[in-house]
ROLUM-997984 format. One line per 10 residues: number of its first residue (from 1); their letters; for each residue x, y, z of C-alpha. Coordinates in steps of 0.1 Angstrom, whole numbers. Layout:
BEGIN
NUM = a = X:Y:Z  ...
# end
This chain:
BEGIN
1 = mqrrfnplda = 679:1143:328  672:1147:368  683:1111:384  645:1103:402  615:1111:375  592:1131:393  552:1114:384  532:1141:399  549:1174:375  548:1149:348
11 = dakwqriwde = 515:1132:350  501:1172:356  520:1183:325  513:1160:299  476:1155:308  470:1192:303  489:1193:269  471:1162:261  438:1181:266  449:1212:249
21 = rqsfraddas = 457:1201:219  428:1175:220  452:1146:214  426:1115:215  396:1133:196  386:1108:171  378:1121:135  348:1116:118  366:1124:82  399:1107:86
31 = akprsyvlem = 412:1091:56  432:1065:79  422:1029:87  394:1026:117  400:1011:151  373:1009:176  384:1002:210  356:1003:238  356:992:275  326:988:291
41 = fpypsgrihi = 316:1024:310  315:1022:344  284:1026:374  290:1063:384  292:1051:424  311:1077:436  347:1063:435  370:1041:406  385:1010:421  415:993:407
51 = ghvrnytmgd = 391:973:388  386:998:369  422:1008:366  428:980:351  399:976:328  409:1010:313  448:1006:314  443:976:290  418:993:266  444:1027:266
61 = vlarfrrmrg = 478:1004:259  460:994:229  442:1026:216  474:1039:219  492:1013:203  469:1017:171  474:1051:169  510:1048:168  506:1022:142  485:1043:122
71 = yevlhpmgwd = 451:1043:131  423:1065:132  417:1053:168  379:1061:185  385:1053:226  358:1073:243  341:1074:275  306:1077:297  288:1068:323  260:1041:326
81 = afgmpaenaa = 243:1068:353  200:1050:355  198:1026:383  182:1017:421  219:1024:439  209:1064:426  174:1061:446  187:1037:470  208:1072:484  180:1096:476
91 = mekkvhpgdw = 167:1074:501  193:1075:528  213:1100:522  184:1125:516  194:1138:479  185:1139:446  195:1108:427  207:1136:396  226:1156:422  243:1123:437
101 = trsnianmka = 244:1108:401  262:1140:388  284:1143:417  300:1108:413  306:1111:372  329:1144:382  348:1126:410  347:1096:384  362:1119:356  389:1134:377
111 = qlkrlgfald = 403:1098:384  397:1088:350  418:1118:336  448:1117:365  453:1079:347  460:1097:314  441:1070:292  440:1082:258  401:1088:262  379:1116:235
121 = wsrelatcep = 360:1135:265  344:1154:236  322:1119:231  318:1116:268  277:1108:276  256:1098:303  227:1079:302  205:1099:328  209:1129:306  178:1139:283
131 = dyygqeqalf = 199:1141:253  207:1102:256  178:1088:267  152:1112:247  171:1093:219  171:1062:234  128:1066:236  132:1080:199  142:1041:194  120:1027:216
141 = ldlyeaglvy = 92:1038:194  111:1029:164  108:993:178  70:992:187  60:1004:151  76:978:138  60:952:161  94:944:185  74:959:219  48:947:230
151 = rkesavnwdp = 24:949:265  15:918:285  4:907:323  31:887:334  39:873:364  69:891:383  92:890:412  79:919:437  96:936:462  69:949:487
161 = vdmtvlaneq = 94:968:508  105:988:472  79:987:460  92:976:423  99:946:400  131:929:402  152:910:378  160:873:384  194:884:397  186:909:423
171 = vidgkgwrsg = 163:880:442  191:862:464  174:835:487  145:847:474  148:881:491  150:913:472  189:924:468  185:959:485  158:952:512  159:915:520
181 = apvekrklsq = 126:917:519  105:880:509  101:886:474  64:878:460  54:864:426  29:893:411  8:899:382  14:927:362  12:946:332  49:949:314
191 = wflkitqfad = 65:957:289  83:936:264  109:932:238  106:904:212  141:892:217  127:852:212  119:868:175  160:869:171  167:837:184  176:816:160
201 = dlldglssld = 201:845:145  212:855:179  226:814:183  238:811:146  254:846:152  279:828:176  298:810:152  310:840:136  326:856:169  360:842:165
211 = qwpdkvklmq = 373:865:188  353:856:215  362:837:243  348:799:239  335:803:273  315:834:269  300:814:237  292:790:254  274:806:284  257:829:256
221 = enwigksvgl = 242:794:241  231:785:269  211:812:281  193:810:248  186:776:254  175:760:221  160:725:232  143:699:203  122:679:224  79:666:228
231 = qfsfkldrav = 52:687:229  25:664:237  -12:658:267  -18:635:288  -48:624:292  -68:634:324  -86:607:344  -115:631:352  -126:662:331  -114:694:357
241 = gdadrlevfs = -136:725:337  -130:727:301  -98:706:301  -97:668:302  -64:668:289  -27:685:303  -3:697:274  33:694:286  64:697:268  91:673:275
251 = trpdtifgas = 134:676:264  142:640:271  110:614:256  135:593:258  123:588:298  88:587:292  86:553:306  104:570:339  76:598:346  60:592:380
261 = faaiaadhpi = 37:620:382  30:649:365  31:687:379  14:721:368  26:758:381  -2:776:408  -12:798:379  -20:768:355  -58:769:345  -58:736:360
271 = alelakadan = -51:747:396  -68:776:392  -101:756:387  -95:732:409  -87:760:436  -120:771:431  -129:742:454  -107:738:476  -96:761:501  -59:743:511
281 = laafadecrk = -50:742:468  -57:782:472  -39:786:503  -8:765:489  -10:785:457  -9:818:473  21:805:489  42:796:459  33:830:445  54:842:475
291 = tgtaaaeiet = 87:828:460  104:846:432  110:834:399  151:831:394  163:801:382  189:794:407  163:802:435  137:772:421  168:753:417  177:758:456
301 = qeklgydtgv = 141:757:471  126:732:493  100:714:468  73:718:478  38:703:460  1:696:464  -15:667:456  -48:677:439  -66:638:438  -64:642:401
311 = svihpfsgat = -44:619:379  -32:616:339  -32:588:322  10:571:301  5:576:268  17:543:263  12:519:293  -23:532:304  -14:538:339  -21:568:363
321 = lplfvanfvl = 3:590:374  -8:614:404  -9:655:392  7:679:418  6:719:423  45:719:425  63:754:439  91:744:412  73:749:382  59:784:364
331 = mdygtgavma = 35:790:343  59:814:322  84:785:312  72:762:285  32:753:292  35:755:327  31:719:334  58:687:335  61:654:330  81:643:360
341 = vpahdqrdld = 111:616:358  128:618:391  156:593:385  172:619:355  163:656:366  175:659:404  143:687:410  120:658:399  139:635:423  138:656:451
351 = farkymlatp = 101:659:451  95:623:442  119:618:477  96:641:496  69:626:488  71:587:484  71:588:446  86:558:425  117:564:409  125:541:381
361 = rvvsadgkda = 157:536:361  148:542:323  187:555:313  219:536:323  254:539:317  264:507:314  229:490:304  222:473:341  194:483:363  202:495:398
371 = pvneeaytgp = 189:518:423  186:554:424  203:571:451  207:610:460  219:624:426  197:614:394  217:600:362  217:626:337  242:615:313  243:594:283
381 = gtlinsdfln = 235:556:281  213:529:270  173:525:276  167:498:303  126:493:318  111:510:287  96:486:266  98:493:234  125:517:234  150:489:255
391 = gmeveaakaa = 187:487:243  182:522:219  207:551:228  191:580:239  187:601:205  178:572:190  152:567:218  137:604:215  131:598:179  113:565:182
401 = viaraetegw = 91:584:207  87:619:189  80:593:156  53:574:179  32:602:190  31:620:158  17:589:145  -6:583:166  -20:616:173  -13:628:206
411 = gkgttvwrlr = 21:650:205  46:664:180  87:672:178  92:711:192  119:733:193  119:754:223  138:782:239  149:791:276  155:826:263  119:845:271
421 = dwgvsrqryw = 110:878:259  128:909:277  106:926:302  117:956:304  91:977:329  108:994:362  90:1008:392  116:1028:397  119:1069:392  156:1071:378
431 = gtpipfihcd = 155:1055:347  143:1063:308  105:1074:313  87:1047:282  71:1071:261  39:1059:264  4:1079:271  -25:1055:288  -58:1068:279  -97:1055:284
441 = ecgvvpvpkd = -107:1059:253  -79:1056:235  -60:1029:248  -19:1031:249  -10:1053:234  27:1064:220  44:1102:226  48:1122:192  81:1115:182  84:1151:185
451 = qlpvvlpedv = 68:1154:215  105:1140:228  120:1136:254  97:1129:281  120:1141:308  117:1129:343  103:1155:367  128:1171:392  107:1178:418  101:1142:434
461 = sfeipgnple = 101:1129:468  114:1097:483  98:1098:516  74:1069:511  89:1038:493  79:1029:459  77:1050:426  81:1082:429  63:1094:396  32:1079:406
471 = rhptwkhapc = 29:1098:437  37:1134:417  11:1156:416  13:1175:377  40:1150:356  17:1117:354  -13:1137:339  -10:1148:301  -34:1145:273  -38:1120:250
481 = ptcgkparre = -20:1132:223  -49:1114:199  -82:1127:210  -63:1150:232  -86:1142:265  -72:1140:299  -47:1111:301  -19:1097:320  15:1088:312  32:1056:314
491 = tdtldtfvds = 51:1058:348  76:1026:348  110:1036:335  129:1011:314  153:988:327  190:1003:326  200:969:303  188:990:277  208:1018:280  236:1000:279
501 = swyfirfasq = 225:983:249  235:1008:224  255:1033:241  285:1023:217  262:1031:184  255:1066:203  294:1074:207  301:1069:172  270:1095:158  260:1119:181
511 = pddkpfdkav = 235:1142:161  210:1165:177  181:1156:159  184:1120:160  198:1093:176  224:1082:152  239:1093:115  233:1057:99  265:1063:78  292:1076:102
521 = aeqwlpvgqy = 281:1049:128  288:1021:102  320:1039:95  331:1027:136  313:996:140  312:973:146  332:975:174  367:962:170  376:955:205  354:954:236
531 = iggiehailh = 368:953:271  348:941:303  339:921:332  326:880:324  302:894:349  284:908:318  289:880:298  256:871:291  227:897:295  242:929:290
541 = llyarfwtra = 262:912:256  228:888:247  214:923:251  230:946:228  237:918:204  196:920:201  192:958:200  217:959:173  199:933:151  165:947:166
551 = lnycgkidvk = 176:985:147  192:963:117  154:946:116  141:984:113  164:998:86  186:1020:107  219:1002:108  236:976:79  254:960:110  240:927:131
561 = epfaglftqg = 271:920:154  278:952:175  316:935:190  336:918:167  365:915:193  356:906:232  383:902:258  367:895:299  396:907:319  402:888:356
571 = mvthetyksp = 395:910:388  419:925:413  424:913:444  438:917:476  442:899:510  415:903:537  422:911:574  398:910:607  405:925:641  407:905:672
581 = egkwlapeev = 368:912:673  363:897:638  359:933:621  372:936:583  401:960:582  414:980:556  452:979:541  456:1011:557  451:1002:591  474:971:596
591 = ekrgdgyvmm = 511:972:590  534:940:586  558:926:615  576:898:614  558:867:598  524:888:606  497:921:605  494:943:633  467:969:641  483:1007:631
601 = dggalvtlgr = 464:1018:664  478:992:690  497:969:677  474:939:685  476:905:662  455:908:629  441:880:619  452:873:580  421:860:558  415:849:524
611 = vekmskskkn = 434:870:487  396:880:480  380:904:452  384:936:463  348:948:480  336:976:502  322:952:525  352:933:529  374:967:534  404:951:510
621 = vvdpddiidq = 399:981:486  427:1000:472  420:1038:463  440:1044:434  440:1085:444  462:1072:476  484:1048:451  489:1079:427  495:1111:450  525:1081:462
631 = ygadavrwfm = 544:1064:428  527:1086:402  500:1071:375  525:1051:352  536:1029:383  499:1017:388  493:1011:348  521:992:345  515:974:374  485:967:360
641 = lsdspperdl = 504:950:331  526:925:348  528:896:359  494:881:356  477:870:323  454:898:317  426:875:319  433:861:350  433:875:387  457:899:396
651 = pwtasgiegs = 470:898:435  473:939:445  505:935:467  525:965:482  562:949:467  540:943:429  537:988:428  569:988:448  584:968:415  569:990:394
661 = wrfvnrlwrl = 576:1020:403  613:1013:407  614:999:370  595:1031:360  625:1051:378  652:1026:362  636:1033:325  639:1071:335  681:1065:341  681:1049:308
671 = fgaagetgag = 661:1072:283  688:1097:304  720:1079:288  703:1082:249  727:1107:244  756:1084:249  767:1074:219  802:1067:223  824:1054:196  819:1020:198
681 = eadkaldrkl = 807:999:166  769:987:160  763:959:184  747:935:159  733:916:190  713:946:203  708:954:167  686:918:166  670:920:203  657:956:194
691 = hqtidgiakd = 635:944:162  629:910:176  614:932:209  599:952:184  582:924:163  569:906:195  559:938:212  532:946:185  522:912:187  513:906:220
701 = iealsfnkav = 496:941:224  476:927:195  467:897:214  460:918:249  492:896:261  504:924:281  516:907:308  541:889:277  549:921:261  562:939:299
711 = akiyelanai = 586:907:299  601:917:264  602:951:275  622:943:307  645:918:282  656:946:262  665:967:289  684:946:301  699:938:274  705:979:263
721 = ekaapsasra = 726:981:303  743:962:296  757:972:260  783:997:258  778:1026:249  772:1029:206  750:1046:180  731:1004:184  727:1016:218  717:1049:218
731 = aairalallv = 690:1037:187  677:1009:213  669:1035:238  652:1058:217  631:1030:206  623:1016:240  606:1048:250  580:1044:217  579:1009:229  569:1015:260
741 = apmvphlaee = 546:1050:252  516:1031:255  520:1019:285  538:1046:307  525:1074:281  535:1104:309  575:1091:311  572:1084:273  565:1115:271  589:1134:293
751 = awadmgetgl = 620:1113:275  612:1126:246  611:1157:250  649:1155:268  661:1133:242  653:1166:214  622:1149:199  596:1174:182  558:1168:187  547:1140:210
761 = iadavwpevd = 552:1109:215  513:1101:213  517:1108:179  547:1093:170  551:1065:150  557:1026:162  593:1014:152  594:996:121  612:965:116  642:949:99
771 = sallvedevt = 626:922:91  662:907:88  673:912:121  642:885:130  664:855:117  689:846:144  726:841:128  738:832:157  737:801:183  744:792:218
781 = iacqvmgklr = 759:762:219  756:742:255  791:725:260  789:695:278  814:667:296  802:631:304  766:646:293  767:674:323  766:710:313  802:728:318
791 = dtitvakglp = 801:755:295  786:776:263  798:792:233  776:814:214  786:808:175  775:813:140  748:800:125  751:766:106  792:761:120  807:729:108
801 = kdqlealala = 811:696:132  850:703:135  852:738:143  819:729:165  842:704:183  873:725:183  856:754:199  838:737:228  875:719:238  884:752:236
811 = apnvarimdg = 862:765:262  872:778:294  858:753:316  856:725:296  893:728:288  900:729:324  880:692:328  897:678:304  931:686:314  951:681:283
821 = atpkkiivvp = 934:641:279  919:631:248  886:626:245  873:590:236  839:602:221  827:640:207  791:640:204  777:667:184  740:684:181  745:711:150
831 = drlvnivi = 733:744:166  725:732:201  756:713:217  784:691:217  791:665:243  829:651:252  830:614:264  861:609:287
# end
């Protein structure tokens, strides 16, 4: 063996062989037990980043390990390829979104291949291709036929520059995430999926996901937001149009005596009626519509209101409370009206302070009254200032108010959900066309399935903001499938979250004539281990869980939970650097000098910033290709698995990758000694260490505790290096190659071949464990003199007390200190320590 490992030659050689042999192609007909390992597929933005490398390395280790354990493994890769960034590139770079996307896919695929991932590329898919999104259109029609798709007018976030609807998450500080333009609320006819129909099931299903992180399940539970409260109506002090009551819902009916005002949305029927005769109110309502609907924005924006001059009457006290139109109340939430209790809701408190309204405290942690300061009290406690509720705990008071309301006929206990139906319409080009046609005679008509896919036109222009499909001269015109008269295609496209809500099923089964084959898909599903970032913990995972349930509801698949196991990995972080002028600098633009950093082109002192998530804006990114060119794929993979627990952030450091490279070469030298059997006897201690390591690493990989597995490999390598040449040492080196094969596969293949083994190590079997060697029959005894550790001895486990005393006294350092003296007392703790008192 060469002394120094040549990673670039080995990487290219074994990647080519794996490709030629289709080593990682999953066999649908296999009789082996199945394992589906999947990392969240990437958006083809142009280059993979180190964060991708960490994510896919984790999945790859598990997939390779399970192949060695006898599983038929499905480990596919594809591209979440639709979305606004491609249209932004079209506008900025004057390229077609399809060309930009497919070029990025080619680049990123080449980068992933350089890392040697054990992927089944035969199942590669891209959501922007008609063979994928055409099948998605068919599924959308299936859901429509099952009553799970509908169209209605709805308030949306509208970006007046990009001229498209934005999801709440795309509204940042009241502005469009890309354009920076102030977002407006608009009413548009939108397509919706009935996710709320499955709210109870989505919530209940979380209890079955015992291989999911608790924090993710809690995030989903909070997003679904099941609340039991009181639906009731306030009497108005005067009729407004046809209305003489105001319907509200409250999750805190216990605080009803703390209500000091009521508030309605700008689009509430009462507000609209009053605005007819009040120009100032109409103008205020228009201003409210210019803000977005994102929950985070509503919480942080200044709370503004308009006193309508109308009052509501408290159902218990008979007091009149002012009715405001408020910018923090949305028509799409609940009834579009709220009972405001400033002392116990921060939003209400901020509003009350601004408009000098009362803030009576009605829940107290200690049962005592006290002024309300700057923070509303939302915790548990005892009711005060609340008439018949005084002295009750919160839950008892809730039940008492609901009971009175139901008895007296002005309200009832009701369950409501934070979850709203999923609006999937997007006014953009680069997405799945919604397969419907608008006919003046027949209304909205689904495209017949034999006319799918509805393919996006290629000849579009992005010179003018907005949806090019609306401006296309021919594409949007189509005959009505029912009456044959001229009609218009739906020009909205689907939210890209739809694309990622079923891709894992298409990976499992890819027939040409339908979205998937039920029997084939069910052989693989649910995904055994899903790996991805915590940023997808709510929407993507919730939508995928809903979509799978919807297909189950339609009889398409007998699976309800798509992902049996979920792991959310930490981010890869890096130091940040700034020039003297305050500009961000890339790592390759600086060098370490002494205790600080200077710029490469001139030596100016660099300001070292915080270690942060890698981002292009702060230029603290590391290109995997540059690192692979220097150190090879295996050193990069090893670094991704070392040190940090995988659920925590991993700081990228030059010293860290250097250390990984040194260990790769250290392994290489060890493997070169595989043939040195020597004449030594069996090394029982090494045999035991080996089998304990085999057993421990298997458990660590299954638990995704890769850093612990790495630590065990270091320990075994140390033990092998210290051992004399023997059959035991040769066997341990061979086994070590198998143990590291999932982590550093190119090195392992090269070593396996040089050892004269037949076949690929990728196809080899994980080493068997001798269970007898897992039991320790030797222990290390601490030898103390007057309570201080002076030496250690290794003895047979369970050695009698008198023999332990003799061996401890004979230990070199103990004998030197004793210098022939007779001990006054010897304390023995079996199998642990001997303490000699002199």
